[in-house]
C-alpha positions as CSV (number, residue, x, y, z in Angstrom):
1,M,0.0,0.1,0.1
2,T,1.5,3.3,-1.1
3,I,0.9,6.4,1.1
4,D,1.7,10.0,0.2
5,T,3.9,11.2,2.9
6,K,4.5,14.4,1.5
7,P,3.7,17.4,3.9
8,E,2.1,19.1,1.0
9,G,0.4,15.9,-0.1
10,F,-3.7,15.4,0.4
11,F,-6.1,12.7,1.0
12,A,-9.7,12.1,0.7
13,I,-12.7,11.1,3.1
14,D,-16.3,10.8,2.5
15,L,-18.3,13.8,4.2
16,V,-21.1,11.5,5.2
17,A,-18.7,8.8,6.8
18,F,-17.3,11.4,8.7
19,R,-20.4,12.8,9.9
20,C,-21.3,9.2,11.0
21,A,-17.8,8.8,12.9
22,A,-18.6,12.5,14.5
23,V,-22.0,10.9,16.0
24,G,-19.7,8.6,18.1
25,G,-18.0,11.8,19.7
26,L,-14.6,13.7,19.4
27,N,-12.3,10.7,19.7
28,S,-14.3,8.5,17.0
29,A,-14.2,11.5,14.6
30,V,-10.4,12.0,15.4
31,A,-9.8,8.4,14.9
32,H,-11.8,8.3,11.3
33,L,-9.7,11.2,9.9
34,I,-6.4,9.6,11.1
35,M,-7.1,6.3,9.5
36,A,-8.4,8.1,6.3
37,R,-4.8,9.6,6.4
38,G,-3.3,6.3,6.2
39,T,-5.3,5.3,3.1
40,G,-3.3,4.5,-0.1
41,P,-4.6,5.6,-3.8
42,D,-8.0,4.0,-3.4
43,N,-8.6,6.4,-0.4
44,R,-10.5,3.3,1.3
45,T,-7.9,0.8,2.4
46,T,-5.8,1.7,5.6
47,Q,-3.5,0.0,8.0
48,W,-3.6,2.9,10.4
49,S,-5.4,2.3,13.5
50,V,-4.5,2.5,17.1
51,H,-0.8,2.7,17.0
52,S,-1.4,5.8,14.5
53,I,-4.2,7.6,16.4
54,E,-1.7,6.9,19.8
55,K,1.4,8.5,17.7
56,R,-0.5,11.5,16.3
57,T,-2.6,12.7,19.0
58,G,-2.6,12.8,22.8
59,I,-5.6,10.0,22.9
60,S,-4.3,7.2,25.0
61,R,-3.9,3.6,23.6
62,P,-7.2,2.1,25.5
63,K,-9.2,5.1,24.4
64,A,-7.8,4.8,20.6
65,K,-9.1,1.2,20.8
66,K,-12.3,2.3,22.1
67,A,-12.7,4.6,19.2
68,V,-11.5,2.2,16.4
69,K,-13.8,-0.6,18.0
70,D,-16.9,2.1,18.0
71,L,-16.0,2.6,14.1
72,L,-15.9,-0.9,13.4
73,Q,-19.2,-1.8,15.4
74,R,-21.2,1.1,13.6
75,G,-20.1,-0.1,10.2
76,I,-18.2,2.8,9.4
77,A,-15.0,1.0,9.0
78,K,-14.5,-2.8,8.3
79,Q,-11.8,-5.1,9.0
80,V,-10.7,-6.8,5.9
81,R,-7.4,-8.7,7.4
82,D,-6.6,-10.0,10.7
83,G,-3.4,-10.7,12.3
84,A,-0.3,-8.3,13.7
85,H,-1.1,-5.7,10.9
86,P,-4.6,-5.6,10.3
87,I,-6.1,-3.6,7.2
88,Y,-9.3,-1.7,7.3
89,E,-11.8,-0.6,4.7
90,L,-13.3,2.7,5.5
91,M,-16.9,2.9,4.1
92,A,-19.1,5.4,2.0
93,G,-21.4,7.1,4.1
94,D,-24.5,5.7,2.0
95,Q,-23.3,2.2,2.9
96,I,-23.4,2.8,7.0
97,P,-26.3,1.7,8.8
98,G,-28.2,4.7,10.4
99,A,-26.4,7.1,8.2
100,P,-25.3,10.2,10.5
101,F,-28.1,10.1,13.0
102,T,-28.0,9.2,16.6
103,I,-30.0,6.3,17.9
104,E,-32.7,8.6,19.3
105,E,-32.9,10.3,15.8
106,Q,-33.1,6.8,14.1
107,K,-36.0,5.9,16.5
108,V,-38.0,9.1,15.7
109,I,-37.4,8.6,12.1
110,K,-38.6,5.0,12.1
111,N,-41.7,5.7,14.3
112,V,-42.7,8.5,11.8
113,Q,-42.4,6.1,8.8
114,D,-44.4,3.5,10.7
115,A,-46.7,5.5,11.8
116,G,-47.8,7.2,8.7
117,G,-47.0,10.5,10.1
118,K,-49.7,10.4,12.7
119,G,-49.6,10.3,16.5
120,S,-46.1,11.8,16.8
121,A,-45.5,13.8,20.1
122,L,-43.3,16.8,20.2
123,T,-39.9,15.8,21.6
124,P,-36.6,17.6,21.6
125,V,-35.4,15.2,19.1
126,L,-38.5,15.4,16.9
127,S,-38.2,19.0,16.9
128,R,-34.4,19.0,16.0
129,L,-35.2,16.7,13.1
130,E,-37.9,19.0,11.6
131,V,-35.7,22.4,12.0
132,Q,-32.9,20.4,10.3
133,G,-35.4,19.5,7.5
134,F,-35.7,15.8,7.9
135,I,-39.4,15.8,9.2
136,Y,-41.8,17.9,8.2
137,K,-45.7,18.5,9.3
138,P,-48.1,18.4,6.5
139,K,-50.1,21.4,5.4
140,S,-53.2,19.5,5.0
141,G,-53.3,17.8,8.2
142,R,-53.8,18.9,11.6
143,W,-51.5,16.7,13.3
144,G,-48.5,14.5,12.8
145,Y,-45.5,14.5,10.8
146,K,-43.9,12.9,7.8
147,V,-40.5,12.1,6.8
148,N,-38.7,14.1,4.1
149,E,-37.1,11.2,2.3
150,A,-35.7,13.4,-0.4
151,A,-33.8,15.2,2.3
152,I,-32.5,12.4,3.9
153,Q,-31.3,10.8,0.4
154,E,-29.6,13.9,-0.2
155,F,-27.8,14.2,3.2
156,I,-26.4,10.7,3.0
157,R,-25.3,11.0,-0.9
158,P,-21.2,10.1,-0.7
159,V,-19.4,13.6,-0.9
160,T,-15.5,13.3,-1.3
161,V,-13.5,15.9,0.5
162,W,-9.9,16.5,-0.2
163,L,-7.7,17.1,3.2
164,P,-4.1,18.3,3.2
165,N,-1.7,15.7,5.0
166,A,-0.5,19.0,7.2
167,L,-4.0,18.6,8.9
168,I,-3.0,15.3,10.3
169,D,0.9,15.8,10.4
170,G,1.2,19.3,11.1
171,A,4.3,21.3,9.8
172,A,7.6,21.7,10.8
173,D,7.6,21.4,14.9
174,E,4.0,22.9,15.2
175,V,1.4,20.8,17.1
176,A,-0.9,19.2,14.2
177,P,-4.0,21.2,13.7
178,L,-6.2,18.0,14.4
179,E,-4.8,17.7,17.6
180,L,-4.9,21.4,18.2
181,I,-8.6,20.9,17.9
182,R,-8.8,17.7,19.8
183,Q,-7.1,19.4,22.9
184,T,-9.8,22.1,22.9
185,R,-12.3,19.4,23.0
186,S,-14.7,20.9,20.8
187,L,-16.3,18.6,18.4
188,P,-18.3,21.3,16.8
189,A,-15.1,23.0,15.5
190,L,-13.8,19.8,14.3
191,R,-17.1,19.3,12.3
192,L,-17.2,22.7,11.2
193,L,-13.7,22.5,9.8
194,I,-14.6,19.4,7.7
195,E,-17.8,20.9,6.6
196,L,-15.7,24.2,5.5
197,Y,-13.4,22.0,3.6
198,A,-16.2,20.4,1.7
199,V,-17.8,23.8,0.5
200,Q,-14.4,25.8,0.0
201,F,-13.6,26.6,-3.7
202,L,-10.5,28.8,-4.0
203,P,-10.7,29.4,-7.7
204,S,-13.9,31.3,-7.7
205,Y,-14.5,32.3,-4.2
206,G,-10.7,32.5,-2.7
207,G,-12.0,30.5,0.2
208,V,-15.4,29.6,1.5
209,P,-18.2,31.0,-0.8
210,Y,-19.1,34.3,0.7
211,E,-22.9,33.8,0.0
212,L,-22.7,31.1,2.7
213,L,-20.5,32.6,5.2
214,K,-19.0,35.8,5.6
215,E,-18.2,39.4,7.5
216,V,-20.2,42.0,6.4
217,F,-18.7,45.6,6.2
218,D,-20.3,48.9,6.5
219,R,-19.4,51.5,3.8
220,A,-18.9,55.4,3.7
221,K,-17.7,57.7,1.0
222,I,-14.5,59.5,2.0
223,G,-13.6,61.5,-1.1
224,E,-13.4,61.5,-4.7
225,Q,-10.9,62.5,-7.5
226,G,-10.9,62.2,-11.3
227,P,-12.5,58.8,-12.0
228,Y,-12.1,57.6,-8.7
229,V,-14.2,57.3,-5.5
230,V,-12.5,56.8,-2.3
231,W,-14.4,54.4,-0.2
232,G,-14.0,53.2,3.4
233,F,-15.1,50.1,4.9
234,R,-15.3,48.9,8.6
235,P,-15.9,45.6,9.8
236,S,-19.8,45.2,10.8
237,H,-20.9,41.8,11.8
238,H,-20.5,38.0,10.7
239,T,-23.4,36.1,9.1
240,A,-24.4,32.7,8.0
241,T,-27.1,33.4,5.0
242,T,-29.9,31.0,4.6
243,A,-28.2,29.8,1.5
244,A,-25.6,28.3,4.0
245,F,-28.4,25.7,5.7
246,K,-26.3,22.7,4.5
247,L,-23.3,24.0,6.3
248,Y,-25.0,24.6,9.5
249,R,-27.8,22.0,9.4
250,P,-26.0,19.7,11.8
251,F,-25.9,22.3,14.4
252,L,-29.3,23.3,14.6
253,S,-31.3,22.0,17.6
254,G,-34.9,23.0,17.5
255,Q,-34.8,25.0,20.6
256,F,-34.7,28.5,20.7
257,T,-32.8,31.3,22.7
258,K,-32.8,35.1,22.9
259,T,-29.7,36.9,22.3
260,N,-28.2,40.1,23.6
261,D,-29.8,42.2,20.6
262,G,-33.2,40.6,21.1
263,A,-33.3,38.2,18.3
264,V,-34.6,34.7,18.8
265,K,-32.2,32.5,17.3
266,D,-31.7,28.5,17.3
267,A,-29.7,27.6,20.2
268,G,-27.3,25.4,18.3
269,L,-26.2,28.3,16.2
270,V,-25.6,30.3,19.3
271,G,-24.1,27.6,21.6
272,F,-22.3,25.5,19.1
273,F,-22.0,27.0,15.4
274,W,-20.4,30.6,16.0
275,P,-18.3,29.6,19.0
276,A,-17.0,26.6,16.5
277,V,-16.2,29.6,14.0
278,K,-14.3,31.3,16.7
279,T,-12.4,28.5,17.9
280,L,-11.0,27.8,14.4
281,K,-10.3,31.3,14.1
282,D,-8.4,31.5,17.4
283,L,-6.4,28.2,16.4
284,G,-5.5,30.0,13.2
285,L,-7.1,27.2,11.1
286,V,-9.3,29.7,9.4
287,E,-8.3,33.2,8.1
288,L,-10.6,36.0,7.4
289,V,-9.6,37.7,4.3
290,G,-11.3,40.9,3.0
291,M,-12.7,41.0,-0.6
292,L,-13.4,43.9,-2.7
293,L,-16.7,43.0,-4.7
294,E,-18.5,44.7,-7.6
295,G,-21.7,44.8,-5.5
296,G,-23.5,43.4,-2.6
297,D,-25.3,40.8,-4.3
298,D,-24.5,37.2,-4.4
299,E,-23.7,37.1,-7.9
300,A,-21.3,40.1,-7.9
301,E,-17.7,39.0,-9.0
302,I,-14.5,39.6,-6.8
303,I,-12.4,42.8,-8.0
304,H,-9.5,42.1,-6.0
305,P,-8.3,40.9,-2.4
306,F,-8.2,43.5,0.5
307,P,-6.8,41.7,3.4
308,I,-5.3,43.4,6.5
309,G,-3.6,40.5,9.0
310,D,-4.5,37.6,7.0
311,G,-4.2,36.3,3.5
312,E,-1.1,35.7,1.4
313,F,1.9,38.2,0.9
314,A,0.7,39.5,-2.5
315,E,-2.9,40.2,-1.3
316,R,-1.3,42.2,1.7
317,E,1.2,44.1,-0.4
318,L,-1.9,45.0,-2.5
319,A,-4.1,46.4,-0.1
320,L,-1.3,48.1,1.5
321,S,-0.9,49.9,-1.9
322,A,-4.4,50.6,-2.4
323,T,-4.2,52.5,0.9
324,K,-1.2,54.4,-0.2
325,A,-2.8,55.2,-3.4
326,T,-5.8,57.0,-1.3
327,R,-3.6,59.4,0.5
328,G,-3.0,61.9,-2.7
329,M,-6.9,61.5,-3.4
330,I,-8.2,63.0,-0.1
331,T,-7.3,65.5,2.5
332,D,-5.8,65.0,5.8
333,G,-9.2,65.8,7.3
334,Q,-11.1,63.3,5.2
335,F,-8.3,60.6,6.3
336,N,-8.4,61.3,10.0
337,W,-12.4,61.0,9.7
338,A,-12.2,57.8,8.1
339,N,-10.0,56.4,10.9
340,E,-11.7,57.9,13.8
341,N,-14.9,56.4,12.6
342,G,-13.6,52.9,12.2
343,Y,-13.3,53.3,8.1
344,S,-9.7,52.2,8.0
345,H,-9.9,49.9,4.8
346,I,-9.7,52.6,2.4
347,V,-9.6,51.8,-1.5
348,P,-9.8,54.1,-4.5
349,V,-12.5,52.7,-7.0
350,Q,-13.6,53.8,-10.1
351,K,-16.8,55.8,-10.2
352,H,-18.9,53.5,-12.2
353,I,-18.6,50.8,-9.8
354,A,-21.4,52.5,-7.5
355,N,-22.2,49.6,-5.6
356,V,-18.7,48.3,-4.5
357,T,-19.1,46.2,-1.5
358,M,-16.2,44.6,1.1
359,V,-16.8,41.3,2.7
360,G,-14.5,39.1,4.6
361,I,-14.0,35.5,3.2
362,Y,-13.2,32.7,5.5
363,R,-10.3,30.8,4.1
364,L,-9.0,27.5,5.4
365,K,-5.2,28.0,6.3
366,Y,-4.1,24.6,5.4
367,R,-5.0,23.8,1.8
368,P,-4.5,20.4,-0.1
369,H,-2.2,21.1,-3.1
370,T,-4.8,20.0,-5.9
371,A,-5.0,21.3,-9.4
372,A,-7.8,23.8,-8.1
373,T,-5.6,25.3,-5.4
374,A,-2.7,25.7,-8.0
375,A,-5.1,27.4,-10.2
376,W,-6.2,29.6,-7.5
377,Y,-2.8,30.8,-6.5
378,A,-1.6,31.4,-10.2
379,L,-4.7,33.5,-10.8
380,M,-4.3,35.2,-7.2
381,Q,-0.7,36.1,-8.2
382,Q,-1.7,37.5,-11.6
383,S,-4.7,39.7,-10.4
384,A,-2.6,41.3,-7.4
385,S,0.1,41.8,-9.7
386,E,-2.2,43.8,-12.3
387,F,-4.0,45.9,-9.5
388,L,-0.8,46.4,-7.7
389,A,0.7,48.1,-10.6
390,K,-2.5,50.4,-11.3
391,Y,-1.9,51.4,-7.4
392,R,1.6,52.0,-7.8
393,A,1.0,54.1,-11.0
394,I,-1.5,56.3,-8.8
395,I,1.0,56.5,-6.2
396,E,3.6,57.6,-8.5
397,Q,1.4,60.3,-10.3
398,H,0.8,61.8,-7.0
399,A,4.4,62.0,-5.7
400,A,5.5,63.6,-9.2
401,R,2.8,66.3,-8.8
402,K,3.8,66.9,-5.3
403,S,7.7,67.3,-6.2
404,V,6.3,69.9,-9.1
405,A,4.4,71.8,-6.7
């Protein structure tokens, strides 16, 4: 069995199978990822098990054995060779009994199916399944529920997710990202990390699609000169849109709570999803990269990146040059007003792009070196170089005028 040992290499998992593993708890989810890291070209067969888990994490041998046993008992992994060096096969999600549902959830779904949608009493589990879209109350009926078979079939459909070796192995002398998350004891953070890998597409979005998850920025006009308007942006809030339902669905609880601003939200979003986002950000596993867009609608294209702290070097250099270019276009008073009011992300934009918007895009720090990643990086470098040349030309023009004056 040939295993990719390169730190920049990558391996694949089935998203649904990982969700099934996560039902068993944090150790089972970690064990599944490590066993998958040890697969060969088929991304299914592995010799990595208890020893590999013990070696790459702080999980003790008895608990590693328990985690592997859990995966085997629930049909997530199958032992295909015994002996001192056993071989395992990792199963696809649609081949796993019960799919990514807990025992309680499976019982409720079966009860609703058997009862024909009648007589199902409201319970926390039923409420959770309803808000997640797996069970619904028919509009024509006064009572009872039905199973959304289409939603369940879609949920268990196999989805291949490519993950970087560095997620398991780490880089240089650092603690591996998977072990970092394990140490936080946050299963929601690990689940969200894998869900983000499933939706991220760098060539089109530079990270996780902004119509799913983003940081919203306020905008203010700072000044204008010639064909340009100088816009200032400041961070406002983070949001997961309704389009992100499949992303945050596993976190929905069906129980609701009132937030500090008076809004009523699902307790799972408040207590698990957003804390998981923060955990991944605090651990440095996701970056928040500013992106300048043509407009505020979901179909608006990216003009160019505008990161401050995170992002690639070329992107940060571009943002710095854009800010420098504005200094010759606005007065000191305008510049000071912008900073005093928090509009510190300043950029000149051609006047006809009247609805220019800035959002913060979530980007995974550790990226599998796939063809898509390579294509994005090349395109990003080319685009950054082109806009950098434009901003530097503006800076030089202002410097020339100043020297003549």
